[in-house]
N, CA, C, O and the ligand as a Tripos MOL2 file, in Angstrom:
@<TRIPOS>MOLECULE
protein
  289   287    73     0     0
PROTEIN
NO_CHARGES

@<TRIPOS>ATOM
      1 N         -16.6430   -9.8080  -31.3210 N.3       1 MET1
      2 CA        -15.7740   -8.6330  -31.2550 C.3       1 MET1
      3 C         -16.0340   -7.5410  -30.0130 C.2       1 MET1
      4 O         -15.1580   -6.9230  -29.4080 O.2       1 MET1
      5 N         -17.3900   -7.4780  -29.8130 N.am      2 LYS2
      6 CA        -17.7350   -6.6310  -28.5610 C.3       2 LYS2
      7 C         -17.0380   -7.3670  -27.1890 C.2       2 LYS2
      8 O         -16.4640   -6.7850  -26.2680 O.2       2 LYS2
      9 N         -17.2410   -8.6460  -27.3250 N.am      3 LYS3
     10 CA        -16.6170   -9.4390  -26.0650 C.3       3 LYS3
     11 C         -15.0650   -9.0530  -25.7610 C.2       3 LYS3
     12 O         -14.6340   -8.7510  -24.6480 O.2       3 LYS3
     13 N         -14.3390   -9.1180  -26.9130 N.am      4 VAL4
     14 CA        -13.0130   -8.9170  -26.9990 C.3       4 VAL4
     15 C         -12.7640   -7.4190  -26.2950 C.2       4 VAL4
     16 O         -12.0200   -7.2460  -25.3300 O.2       4 VAL4
     17 N         -13.4400   -6.4990  -26.8830 N.am      5 LEU5
     18 CA        -13.1680   -5.1540  -26.6010 C.3       5 LEU5
     19 C         -13.5520   -5.0350  -24.9360 C.2       5 LEU5
     20 O         -12.8300   -4.3310  -24.2300 O.2       5 LEU5
     21 N         -14.5290   -5.6370  -24.4380 N.am      6 ALA6
     22 CA        -14.9560   -5.6460  -23.0210 C.3       6 ALA6
     23 C         -13.8110   -6.2240  -22.1940 C.2       6 ALA6
     24 O         -13.4500   -5.7120  -21.1350 O.2       6 ALA6
     25 N         -13.2780   -7.2730  -22.7070 N.am      7 VAL7
     26 CA        -12.1780   -8.0160  -21.7990 C.3       7 VAL7
     27 C         -10.9600   -7.0290  -21.8850 C.2       7 VAL7
     28 O         -10.2540   -6.8550  -20.8920 O.2       7 VAL7
     29 N         -10.7140   -6.3890  -23.0600 N.am      8 LEU8
     30 CA         -9.6600   -5.4600  -23.1200 C.3       8 LEU8
     31 C          -9.7840   -4.3540  -22.2810 C.2       8 LEU8
     32 O          -8.8010   -3.9620  -21.6530 O.2       8 LEU8
     33 N         -10.9470   -3.7580  -22.1810 N.am      9 LEU9
     34 CA        -11.2230   -2.6740  -21.1830 C.3       9 LEU9
     35 C         -11.0360   -3.0810  -19.7070 C.2       9 LEU9
     36 O         -10.5840   -2.2500  -18.9200 O.2       9 LEU9
     37 N         -11.3500   -4.2690  -19.3150 N.am     10 ILE10
     38 CA        -11.2230   -4.9110  -17.9170 C.3      10 ILE10
     39 C          -9.8230   -4.7270  -17.7870 C.2      10 ILE10
     40 O          -9.4220   -4.1190  -16.7950 O.2      10 ILE10
     41 N          -8.8850   -5.2180  -18.7550 N.am     11 PHE11
     42 CA         -7.5170   -5.2890  -18.5280 C.3      11 PHE11
     43 C          -6.9620   -3.8730  -18.2500 C.2      11 PHE11
     44 O          -6.1610   -3.6480  -17.3430 O.2      11 PHE11
     45 N          -7.4270   -2.9690  -19.0650 N.am     12 ILE12
     46 CA         -6.7430   -1.5730  -19.0400 C.3      12 ILE12
     47 C          -7.2730   -0.9500  -17.5630 C.2      12 ILE12
     48 O          -6.4690   -0.3930  -16.8160 O.2      12 ILE12
     49 N          -8.5740   -1.0830  -17.2400 N.am     13 PHE13
     50 CA         -8.9920   -0.6120  -15.8060 C.3      13 PHE13
     51 C          -8.3250   -1.1850  -14.7350 C.2      13 PHE13
     52 O          -8.1250   -0.4780  -13.7460 O.2      13 PHE13
     53 N          -7.9190   -2.4100  -14.7480 N.am     14 ASN14
     54 CA         -7.3010   -3.2230  -13.7370 C.3      14 ASN14
     55 C          -5.8030   -2.5700  -13.7080 C.2      14 ASN14
     56 O          -5.2570   -2.3860  -12.6200 O.2      14 ASN14
     57 N          -5.2290   -2.2630  -14.7880 N.am     15 GLY15
     58 CA         -3.9410   -1.8360  -14.7890 C.3      15 GLY15
     59 C          -3.9360   -0.2540  -14.1450 C.2      15 GLY15
     60 O          -3.0520    0.0990  -13.3650 O.2      15 GLY15
     61 N          -4.8230    0.4700  -14.4890 N.am     16 ILE16
     62 CA         -4.8650    1.7790  -13.7790 C.3      16 ILE16
     63 C          -5.0800    1.6960  -12.3420 C.2      16 ILE16
     64 O          -4.4380    2.4240  -11.5840 O.2      16 ILE16
     65 N          -6.0000    0.8010  -11.8820 N.am     17 PHE17
     66 CA         -6.2270    0.7380  -10.5060 C.3      17 PHE17
     67 C          -5.0280    0.2580   -9.8580 C.2      17 PHE17
     68 O          -4.7380    0.8700   -8.8310 O.2      17 PHE17
     69 N          -4.2420   -0.7060  -10.2080 N.am     18 THR18
     70 CA         -3.1510   -1.2360   -9.4870 C.3      18 THR18
     71 C          -1.9620   -0.1840   -9.5640 C.2      18 THR18
     72 O          -1.1850   -0.1010   -8.6130 O.2      18 THR18
     73 N          -1.8150    0.6040  -10.6620 N.am     19 ILE19
     74 CA         -0.7590    1.5390  -10.6310 C.3      19 ILE19
     75 C          -1.0320    2.8480   -9.8980 C.2      19 ILE19
     76 O          -0.1130    3.4480   -9.3400 O.2      19 ILE19
     77 N          -2.2550    3.2830   -9.8940 N.am     20 SER20
     78 CA         -2.5530    4.3890   -9.2070 C.3      20 SER20
     79 C          -2.4250    4.4900   -7.6850 C.2      20 SER20
     80 O          -3.0350    3.7240   -6.9390 O.2      20 SER20
     81 N          -1.6710    5.3880   -7.2790 N.am     21 PRO21
     82 CA         -1.4030    5.6540   -5.8080 C.3      21 PRO21
     83 C          -2.7110    5.9170   -4.9730 C.2      21 PRO21
     84 O          -2.8240    5.5580   -3.8010 O.2      21 PRO21
     85 N          -3.5720    6.4960   -5.5970 N.am     22 ALA22
     86 CA         -4.8020    7.0110   -4.9930 C.3      22 ALA22
     87 C          -5.8340    5.8790   -4.5410 C.2      22 ALA22
     88 O          -6.7830    6.1010   -3.7890 O.2      22 ALA22
     89 N          -5.5250    4.6310   -5.0990 N.am     23 PHE23
     90 CA         -6.3190    3.6040   -4.8200 C.3      23 PHE23
     91 C          -5.5840    2.6060   -3.9210 C.2      23 PHE23
     92 O          -4.5820    1.9940   -4.2910 O.2      23 PHE23
     93 N          -6.1400    2.4880   -2.7350 N.am     24 ALA24
     94 CA         -5.6950    1.6280   -1.5640 C.3      24 ALA24
     95 C          -4.2210    1.2540   -1.6810 C.2      24 ALA24
     96 O          -3.8750    0.2150   -2.2420 O.2      24 ALA24
     97 N          -3.3250    2.1520   -1.1220 N.am     25 GLU25
     98 CA         -1.9540    1.8980   -1.1500 C.3      25 GLU25
     99 C          -1.5140    1.1640    0.1470 C.2      25 GLU25
    100 O          -1.7580    1.5180    1.3000 O.2      25 GLU25
    101 N          -0.8810    0.1680   -0.2300 N.am     26 ASN26
    102 CA         -0.4940   -0.6620    0.8980 C.3      26 ASN26
    103 C           0.9460   -0.1640    1.6140 C.2      26 ASN26
    104 O           1.9170    0.1170    0.9120 O.2      26 ASN26
    105 N           0.9810   -0.0900    2.9480 N.am     27 VAL27
    106 CA          2.0490    0.2330    3.6070 C.3      27 VAL27
    107 C           2.5010   -0.8350    4.7660 C.2      27 VAL27
    108 O           1.7680   -1.7470    5.1480 O.2      27 VAL27
    109 N           3.6170   -0.6210    5.1910 N.am     28 MET28
    110 CA          3.8980   -1.5570    6.2840 C.3      28 MET28
    111 C           3.7420   -0.8130    7.5890 C.2      28 MET28
    112 O           4.3580    0.2250    7.8300 O.2      28 MET28
    113 N           2.9040   -1.3770    8.4080 N.am     29 PHE29
    114 CA          2.5980   -0.7240    9.6930 C.3      29 PHE29
    115 C           3.1860   -1.5780   10.7680 C.2      29 PHE29
    116 O           2.9870   -2.7920   10.8210 O.2      29 PHE29
    117 N           3.9580   -0.8760   11.6700 N.am     30 ASN30
    118 CA          4.6650   -1.5240   12.9380 C.3      30 ASN30
    119 C           3.4620   -1.4110   14.0120 C.2      30 ASN30
    120 O           3.0890   -0.3080   14.4110 O.2      30 ASN30
    121 N           2.9200   -2.5290   14.4230 N.am     31 VAL31
    122 CA          2.0260   -2.5090   15.3720 C.3      31 VAL31
    123 C           2.5480   -2.1960   16.7060 C.2      31 VAL31
    124 O           1.7950   -1.7620   17.5780 O.2      31 VAL31
    125 N           3.8660   -2.4030   16.9220 N.am     32 GLU32
    126 CA          4.2650   -1.9560   18.2100 C.3      32 GLU32
    127 C           4.7490   -0.5510   18.3180 C.2      32 GLU32
    128 O           4.5010    0.0270   19.3760 O.2      32 GLU32
    129 N           5.4600    0.1460   17.3070 N.am     33 THR33
    130 CA          6.0090    1.3160   17.4610 C.3      33 THR33
    131 C           4.7920    2.3070   16.7700 C.2      33 THR33
    132 O           4.8370    3.5250   16.9480 O.2      33 THR33
    133 N           3.8830    1.7750   16.1000 N.am     34 LYS34
    134 CA          2.8820    2.4610   15.3200 C.3      34 LYS34
    135 C           3.4910    3.3680   14.1230 C.2      34 LYS34
    136 O           2.9270    4.3650   13.6730 O.2      34 LYS34
    137 N           4.5300    2.9410   13.7560 N.am     35 LYS35
    138 CA          5.2870    3.6380   12.5250 C.3      35 LYS35
    139 C           4.8820    3.1090   11.1870 C.2      35 LYS35
    140 O           4.8790    1.9110   10.9040 O.2      35 LYS35
    141 N           4.5220    4.1300   10.3430 N.am     36 VAL36
    142 CA          4.0000    3.6560    9.0140 C.3      36 VAL36
    143 C           5.1120    3.8420    8.0830 C.2      36 VAL36
    144 O           5.7210    4.9080    7.9950 O.2      36 VAL36
    145 N           5.4080    2.6730    7.3010 N.am     37 HIS37
    146 CA          6.6110    2.7610    6.1150 C.3      37 HIS37
    147 C           6.0390    2.4510    5.0150 C.2      37 HIS37
    148 O           5.0370    1.7380    4.9660 O.2      37 HIS37
    149 N           6.6890    3.0170    3.8840 N.am     38 LYS38
    150 CA          6.4350    2.5580    2.5220 C.3      38 LYS38
    151 C           6.8760    1.1350    2.4090 C.2      38 LYS38
    152 O           7.6770    0.7180    3.2460 O.2      38 LYS38
    153 N           6.4180    0.3040    1.4160 N.am     39 VAL39
    154 CA          6.7950   -1.0380    1.4210 C.3      39 VAL39
    155 C           8.3770   -1.0900    1.1500 C.2      39 VAL39
    156 O           9.1460   -1.8680    1.7140 O.2      39 VAL39
    157 N           8.6920   -0.2410    0.3040 N.am     40 SER40
    158 CA         10.1660   -0.1070   -0.0860 C.3      40 SER40
    159 C          11.2170    0.3830    0.9170 C.2      40 SER40
    160 O          12.4310    0.3650    0.7150 O.2      40 SER40
    161 N          10.5390    0.8670    2.1360 N.am     41 CYS41
    162 CA         11.4270    1.4790    3.0100 C.3      41 CYS41
    163 C          12.4090    0.4260    3.5800 C.2      41 CYS41
    164 O          11.9170   -0.6550    3.9030 O.2      41 CYS41
    165 N          13.6150    0.5970    3.7270 N.am     42 PRO42
    166 CA         14.6150   -0.3120    4.3850 C.3      42 PRO42
    167 C          14.2210   -0.6310    5.7780 C.2      42 PRO42
    168 O          14.5860   -1.7240    6.2110 O.2      42 PRO42
    169 N          13.5240    0.1640    6.5560 N.am     43 HIS43
    170 CA         13.1460   -0.0960    7.9390 C.3      43 HIS43
    171 C          12.1150   -1.2490    7.7950 C.2      43 HIS43
    172 O          12.1030   -2.2500    8.5110 O.2      43 HIS43
    173 N          11.2290   -0.9790    6.7570 N.am     44 ALA44
    174 CA          9.9630   -1.8990    6.7210 C.3      44 ALA44
    175 C          10.4630   -3.2650    6.3400 C.2      44 ALA44
    176 O           9.8750   -4.2670    6.7490 O.2      44 ALA44
    177 N          11.5270   -3.3430    5.5740 N.am     45 GLN45
    178 CA         12.2650   -4.5960    5.0160 C.3      45 GLN45
    179 C          12.8720   -5.3380    6.2760 C.2      45 GLN45
    180 O          12.8180   -6.5650    6.3630 O.2      45 GLN45
    181 N          13.4080   -4.6030    7.1750 N.am     46 LYS46
    182 CA         14.0640   -5.2120    8.4670 C.3      46 LYS46
    183 C          12.9110   -5.6010    9.4460 C.2      46 LYS46
    184 O          13.0720   -6.5290   10.2380 O.2      46 LYS46
    185 N          11.8710   -4.9640    9.3950 N.am     47 CYS47
    186 CA         10.8810   -5.2700   10.3030 C.3      47 CYS47
    187 C           9.8530   -6.2510    9.8200 C.2      47 CYS47
    188 O           8.8910   -5.9920    9.0980 O.2      47 CYS47
    189 N          10.2150   -7.4880   10.3540 N.am     48 THR48
    190 CA          9.2500   -8.6110    9.7670 C.3      48 THR48
    191 C           8.4070   -9.1190   10.9450 C.2      48 THR48
    192 O           7.3320   -9.6640   10.6950 O.2      48 THR48
    193 N           8.8130   -8.9820   12.1860 N.am     49 LYS49
    194 CA          7.9900   -9.4720   13.3410 C.3      49 LYS49
    195 C           6.6460   -8.6230   13.6730 C.2      49 LYS49
    196 O           5.5350   -9.1360   13.8070 O.2      49 LYS49
    197 N           6.9100   -7.3540   13.7740 N.am     50 ASN50
    198 CA          5.8270   -6.6590   14.2950 C.3      50 ASN50
    199 C           5.1710   -5.8710   13.0860 C.2      50 ASN50
    200 O           4.2880   -5.0680   13.3880 O.2      50 ASN50
    201 N           5.4820   -6.0010   11.8540 N.am     51 CYS51
    202 CA          5.0490   -5.1790   10.7380 C.3      51 CYS51
    203 C           3.8340   -6.0200   10.0080 C.2      51 CYS51
    204 O           3.9060   -7.2320    9.8020 O.2      51 CYS51
    205 N           2.8240   -5.2830    9.6860 N.am     52 ILE52
    206 CA          1.7400   -5.8110    8.9560 C.3      52 ILE52
    207 C           1.6220   -5.0440    7.6380 C.2      52 ILE52
    208 O           2.0180   -3.8830    7.5440 O.2      52 ILE52
    209 N           1.0440   -5.7450    6.5770 N.am     53 LYS53
    210 CA          0.8520   -4.9420    5.3290 C.3      53 LYS53
    211 C          -0.5230   -4.5140    5.2480 C.2      53 LYS53
    212 O          -1.3540   -5.3470    4.8840 O.2      53 LYS53
    213 N          -0.9100   -3.2730    5.5470 N.am     54 ILE54
    214 CA         -2.1890   -2.7800    5.3700 C.3      54 ILE54
    215 C          -2.2910   -1.4910    4.5640 C.2      54 ILE54
    216 O          -1.3340   -0.8380    4.1490 O.2      54 ILE54
    217 N          -3.7110   -1.1860    4.3830 N.am     55 ASP55
    218 CA         -3.8860    0.0060    3.5320 C.3      55 ASP55
    219 C          -3.4190    1.1500    4.3900 C.2      55 ASP55
    220 O          -3.5480    1.1970    5.6130 O.2      55 ASP55
    221 N          -2.8210    2.1360    3.5720 N.am     56 ARG56
    222 CA         -2.3470    3.4410    4.3060 C.3      56 ARG56
    223 C          -3.3370    4.2150    5.2840 C.2      56 ARG56
    224 O          -3.0610    4.6990    6.3820 O.2      56 ARG56
    225 N          -4.5670    4.2110    4.6100 N.am     57 LYS57
    226 CA         -5.6350    4.7280    5.3100 C.3      57 LYS57
    227 C          -5.8810    4.0230    6.6540 C.2      57 LYS57
    228 O          -6.0180    4.7280    7.6540 O.2      57 LYS57
    229 N          -5.9390    2.8850    6.7360 N.am     58 ASP58
    230 CA         -6.2010    2.1270    7.9270 C.3      58 ASP58
    231 C          -4.9740    2.3210    8.8940 C.2      58 ASP58
    232 O          -5.1400    2.5290   10.0960 O.2      58 ASP58
    233 N          -3.7820    2.2430    8.3310 N.am     59 ALA59
    234 CA         -2.7350    2.4540    9.1840 C.3      59 ALA59
    235 C          -2.7710    3.7100   10.0090 C.2      59 ALA59
    236 O          -2.5180    3.7200   11.2140 O.2      59 ALA59
    237 N          -3.0790    4.7100    9.3420 N.am     60 TYR60
    238 CA         -3.0100    6.2840   10.1310 C.3      60 TYR60
    239 C          -4.4980    6.1300   11.0390 C.2      60 TYR60
    240 O          -4.5660    6.6600   12.1480 O.2      60 TYR60
    241 N          -5.5070    5.4700   10.5490 N.am     61 HIS61
    242 CA         -6.7340    5.2270   11.2300 C.3      61 HIS61
    243 C          -6.2950    4.6190   12.7580 C.2      61 HIS61
    244 O          -6.8910    4.9480   13.7840 O.2      61 HIS61
    245 N          -5.3480    3.8390   12.7330 N.am     62 GLN62
    246 CA         -5.1370    3.0860   13.8810 C.3      62 GLN62
    247 C          -3.9810    3.8740   14.7270 C.2      62 GLN62
    248 O          -3.3560    3.3510   15.6500 O.2      62 GLN62
    249 N          -3.8030    5.1460   14.2910 N.am     63 GLY63
    250 CA         -2.8180    5.8470   15.1430 C.3      63 GLY63
    251 C          -1.3980    6.0040   14.5670 C.2      63 GLY63
    252 O          -0.4820    6.5230   15.2040 O.2      63 GLY63
    253 N          -1.2830    5.5380   13.3670 N.am     64 GLY64
    254 CA          0.1730    5.3270   12.8680 C.3      64 GLY64
    255 C           0.6220    6.7570   12.6770 C.2      64 GLY64
    256 O          -0.1010    7.7300   12.4670 O.2      64 GLY64
    257 N           2.1100    6.7150   12.7990 N.am     65 LYS65
    258 CA          2.8210    8.0320   12.6450 C.3      65 LYS65
    259 C           3.8560    7.6660   11.6350 C.2      65 LYS65
    260 O           4.5080    6.6210   11.6580 O.2      65 LYS65
    261 N           3.9610    8.7190   10.6480 N.am     66 PRO66
    262 CA          4.8680    8.3750    9.3290 C.3      66 PRO66
    263 C           6.2910    8.2380    9.7540 C.2      66 PRO66
    264 O           6.7350    8.9800   10.6310 O.2      66 PRO66
    265 N           7.1100    7.2330    9.1190 N.am     67 CYS67
    266 CA          8.5170    7.1950    9.2930 C.3      67 CYS67
    267 C           9.2430    8.3010    8.9550 C.2      67 CYS67
    268 O           8.9510    8.9840    7.9740 O.2      67 CYS67
    269 N          10.2730    8.5700    9.7650 N.am     68 LYS68
    270 CA         11.2890    9.8900    9.3440 C.3      68 LYS68
    271 C          12.1370    9.5250    8.1220 C.2      68 LYS68
    272 O          12.5620   10.4400    7.4170 O.2      68 LYS68
    273 N          12.3870    8.3650    7.8510 N.am     69 THR69
    274 CA         13.0600    7.9900    6.6180 C.3      69 THR69
    275 C          12.4270    8.0500    5.4200 C.2      69 THR69
    276 O          12.9050    8.6800    4.4760 O.2      69 THR69
    277 N          11.1760    7.3330    5.3490 N.am     70 CYS70
    278 CA         10.5410    7.1890    4.0470 C.3      70 CYS70
    279 C           9.3650    8.1600    3.9330 C.2      70 CYS70
    280 O           8.9170    8.4680    2.8280 O.2      70 CYS70
    281 N           8.8480    8.6590    5.1130 N.am     71 GLY71
    282 CA          7.6900    9.6640    5.0980 C.3      71 GLY71
    283 C           6.2970    8.8500    5.3050 C.2      71 GLY71
    284 O           5.2230    9.4460    5.2300 O.2      71 GLY71
    285 N           6.3610    7.6660    5.5280 N.am     72 GLY72
    286 CA          5.2360    6.9610    5.5460 C.3      72 GLY72
    287 C           4.4670    6.6220    4.2810 C.2      72 GLY72
    288 O           3.4280    5.9650    4.3470 O.2      72 GLY72
    289 ZN         10.2450    4.0070    6.9100 Zn       73 ZN73
@<TRIPOS>BOND
     1     1     2 1
     2     2     3 1
     3     3     4 2
     4     3     5 am
     5     5     6 1
     6     6     7 1
     7     7     8 2
     8     7     9 am
     9     9    10 1
    10    10    11 1
    11    11    12 2
    12    11    13 am
    13    13    14 1
    14    14    15 1
    15    15    16 2
    16    15    17 am
    17    17    18 1
    18    18    19 1
    19    19    20 2
    20    19    21 am
    21    21    22 1
    22    22    23 1
    23    23    24 2
    24    23    25 am
    25    25    26 1
    26    26    27 1
    27    27    28 2
    28    27    29 am
    29    29    30 1
    30    30    31 1
    31    31    32 2
    32    31    33 am
    33    33    34 1
    34    34    35 1
    35    35    36 2
    36    35    37 am
    37    37    38 1
    38    38    39 1
    39    39    40 2
    40    39    41 am
    41    41    42 1
    42    42    43 1
    43    43    44 2
    44    43    45 am
    45    45    46 1
    46    46    47 1
    47    47    48 2
    48    47    49 am
    49    49    50 1
    50    50    51 1
    51    51    52 2
    52    51    53 am
    53    53    54 1
    54    54    55 1
    55    55    56 2
    56    55    57 am
    57    57    58 1
    58    58    59 1
    59    59    60 2
    60    59    61 am
    61    61    62 1
    62    62    63 1
    63    63    64 2
    64    63    65 am
    65    65    66 1
    66    66    67 1
    67    67    68 2
    68    67    69 am
    69    69    70 1
    70    70    71 1
    71    71    72 2
    72    71    73 am
    73    73    74 1
    74    74    75 1
    75    75    76 2
    76    75    77 am
    77    77    78 1
    78    78    79 1
    79    79    80 2
    80    79    81 am
    81    81    82 1
    82    82    83 1
    83    83    84 2
    84    83    85 am
    85    85    86 1
    86    86    87 1
    87    87    88 2
    88    87    89 am
    89    89    90 1
    90    90    91 1
    91    91    92 2
    92    91    93 am
    93    93    94 1
    94    94    95 1
    95    95    96 2
    96    95    97 am
    97    97    98 1
    98    98    99 1
    99    99   100 2
   100    99   101 am
   101   101   102 1
   102   102   103 1
   103   103   104 2
   104   103   105 am
   105   105   106 1
   106   106   107 1
   107   107   108 2
   108   107   109 am
   109   109   110 1
   110   110   111 1
   111   111   112 2
   112   111   113 am
   113   113   114 1
   114   114   115 1
   115   115   116 2
   116   115   117 am
   117   117   118 1
   118   118   119 1
   119   119   120 2
   120   119   121 am
   121   121   122 1
   122   122   123 1
   123   123   124 2
   124   123   125 am
   125   125   126 1
   126   126   127 1
   127   127   128 2
   128   127   129 am
   129   129   130 1
   130   130   131 1
   131   131   132 2
   132   131   133 am
   133   133   134 1
   134   134   135 1
   135   135   136 2
   136   135   137 am
   137   137   138 1
   138   138   139 1
   139   139   140 2
   140   139   141 am
   141   141   142 1
   142   142   143 1
   143   143   144 2
   144   143   145 am
   145   145   146 1
   146   146   147 1
   147   147   148 2
   148   147   149 am
   149   149   150 1
   150   150   151 1
   151   151   152 2
   152   151   153 am
   153   153   154 1
   154   154   155 1
   155   155   156 2
   156   155   157 am
   157   157   158 1
   158   158   159 1
   159   159   160 2
   160   159   161 am
   161   161   162 1
   162   162   163 1
   163   163   164 2
   164   163   165 am
   165   165   166 1
   166   166   167 1
   167   167   168 2
   168   167   169 am
   169   169   170 1
   170   170   171 1
   171   171   172 2
   172   171   173 am
   173   173   174 1
   174   174   175 1
   175   175   176 2
   176   175   177 am
   177   177   178 1
   178   178   179 1
   179   179   180 2
   180   179   181 am
   181   181   182 1
   182   182   183 1
   183   183   184 2
   184   183   185 am
   185   185   186 1
   186   186   187 1
   187   187   188 2
   188   187   189 am
   189   189   190 1
   190   190   191 1
   191   191   192 2
   192   191   193 am
   193   193   194 1
   194   194   195 1
   195   195   196 2
   196   195   197 am
   197   197   198 1
   198   198   199 1
   199   199   200 2
   200   199   201 am
   201   201   202 1
   202   202   203 1
   203   203   204 2
   204   203   205 am
   205   205   206 1
   206   206   207 1
   207   207   208 2
   208   207   209 am
   209   209   210 1
   210   210   211 1
   211   211   212 2
   212   211   213 am
   213   213   214 1
   214   214   215 1
   215   215   216 2
   216   215   217 am
   217   217   218 1
   218   218   219 1
   219   219   220 2
   220   219   221 am
   221   221   222 1
   222   222   223 1
   223   223   224 2
   224   223   225 am
   225   225   226 1
   226   226   227 1
   227   227   228 2
   228   227   229 am
   229   229   230 1
   230   230   231 1
   231   231   232 2
   232   231   233 am
   233   233   234 1
   234   234   235 1
   235   235   236 2
   236   235   237 am
   237   237   238 1
   238   238   239 1
   239   239   240 2
   240   239   241 am
   241   241   242 1
   242   242   243 1
   243   243   244 2
   244   243   245 am
   245   245   246 1
   246   246   247 1
   247   247   248 2
   248   247   249 am
   249   249   250 1
   250   250   251 1
   251   251   252 2
   252   251   253 am
   253   253   254 1
   254   254   255 1
   255   255   256 2
   256   255   257 am
   257   257   258 1
   258   258   259 1
   259   259   260 2
   260   259   261 am
   261   261   262 1
   262   262   263 1
   263   263   264 2
   264   263   265 am
   265   265   266 1
   266   266   267 1
   267   267   268 2
   268   267   269 am
   269   269   270 1
   270   270   271 1
   271   271   272 2
   272   271   273 am
   273   273   274 1
   274   274   275 1
   275   275   276 2
   276   275   277 am
   277   277   278 1
   278   278   279 1
   279   279   280 2
   280   279   281 am
   281   281   282 1
   282   282   283 1
   283   283   284 2
   284   283   285 am
   285   285   286 1
   286   286   287 1
   287   287   288 2
@<TRIPOS>SUBSTRUCTURE
     1 MET1         2 RESIDUE 1 A MET
     2 LYS2         6 RESIDUE 1 A LYS
     3 LYS3        10 RESIDUE 1 A LYS
     4 VAL4        14 RESIDUE 1 A VAL
     5 LEU5        18 RESIDUE 1 A LEU
     6 ALA6        22 RESIDUE 1 A ALA
     7 VAL7        26 RESIDUE 1 A VAL
     8 LEU8        30 RESIDUE 1 A LEU
     9 LEU9        34 RESIDUE 1 A LEU
    10 ILE10       38 RESIDUE 1 A ILE
    11 PHE11       42 RESIDUE 1 A PHE
    12 ILE12       46 RESIDUE 1 A ILE
    13 PHE13       50 RESIDUE 1 A PHE
    14 ASN14       54 RESIDUE 1 A ASN
    15 GLY15       58 RESIDUE 1 A GLY
    16 ILE16       62 RESIDUE 1 A ILE
    17 PHE17       66 RESIDUE 1 A PHE
    18 THR18       70 RESIDUE 1 A THR
    19 ILE19       74 RESIDUE 1 A ILE
    20 SER20       78 RESIDUE 1 A SER
    21 PRO21       82 RESIDUE 1 A PRO
    22 ALA22       86 RESIDUE 1 A ALA
    23 PHE23       90 RESIDUE 1 A PHE
    24 ALA24       94 RESIDUE 1 A ALA
    25 GLU25       98 RESIDUE 1 A GLU
    26 ASN26      102 RESIDUE 1 A ASN
    27 VAL27      106 RESIDUE 1 A VAL
    28 MET28      110 RESIDUE 1 A MET
    29 PHE29      114 RESIDUE 1 A PHE
    30 ASN30      118 RESIDUE 1 A ASN
    31 VAL31      122 RESIDUE 1 A VAL
    32 GLU32      126 RESIDUE 1 A GLU
    33 THR33      130 RESIDUE 1 A THR
    34 LYS34      134 RESIDUE 1 A LYS
    35 LYS35      138 RESIDUE 1 A LYS
    36 VAL36      142 RESIDUE 1 A VAL
    37 HIS37      146 RESIDUE 1 A HIS
    38 LYS38      150 RESIDUE 1 A LYS
    39 VAL39      154 RESIDUE 1 A VAL
    40 SER40      158 RESIDUE 1 A SER
    41 CYS41      162 RESIDUE 1 A CYS
    42 PRO42      166 RESIDUE 1 A PRO
    43 HIS43      170 RESIDUE 1 A HIS
    44 ALA44      174 RESIDUE 1 A ALA
    45 GLN45      178 RESIDUE 1 A GLN
    46 LYS46      182 RESIDUE 1 A LYS
    47 CYS47      186 RESIDUE 1 A CYS
    48 THR48      190 RESIDUE 1 A THR
    49 LYS49      194 RESIDUE 1 A LYS
    50 ASN50      198 RESIDUE 1 A ASN
    51 CYS51      202 RESIDUE 1 A CYS
    52 ILE52      206 RESIDUE 1 A ILE
    53 LYS53      210 RESIDUE 1 A LYS
    54 ILE54      214 RESIDUE 1 A ILE
    55 ASP55      218 RESIDUE 1 A ASP
    56 ARG56      222 RESIDUE 1 A ARG
    57 LYS57      226 RESIDUE 1 A LYS
    58 ASP58      230 RESIDUE 1 A ASP
    59 ALA59      234 RESIDUE 1 A ALA
    60 TYR60      238 RESIDUE 1 A TYR
    61 HIS61      242 RESIDUE 1 A HIS
    62 GLN62      246 RESIDUE 1 A GLN
    63 GLY63      250 RESIDUE 1 A GLY
    64 GLY64      254 RESIDUE 1 A GLY
    65 LYS65      258 RESIDUE 1 A LYS
    66 PRO66      262 RESIDUE 1 A PRO
    67 CYS67      266 RESIDUE 1 A CYS
    68 LYS68      270 RESIDUE 1 A LYS
    69 THR69      274 RESIDUE 1 A THR
    70 CYS70      278 RESIDUE 1 A CYS
    71 GLY71      282 RESIDUE 1 A GLY
    72 GLY72      286 RESIDUE 1 A GLY
    73 ZN73       289 GROUP 0 **** ****
């Protein structure tokens, strides 16, 4: 019974971490223009060549600037 509870707790915690935006939110970072887009941004969806999916924190660390459309 204890084991079941532990497994259940792991599932709940995993759910919180994936939903919470405070934890490692991925953005699309254009390495050429240094623009930071939300993954859902139409510009990010068009940008397939120069864009990489990285952590928002890392994108701004690399000199990223927020996109004017989606706000980064
Ligand atoms: Zn954008």
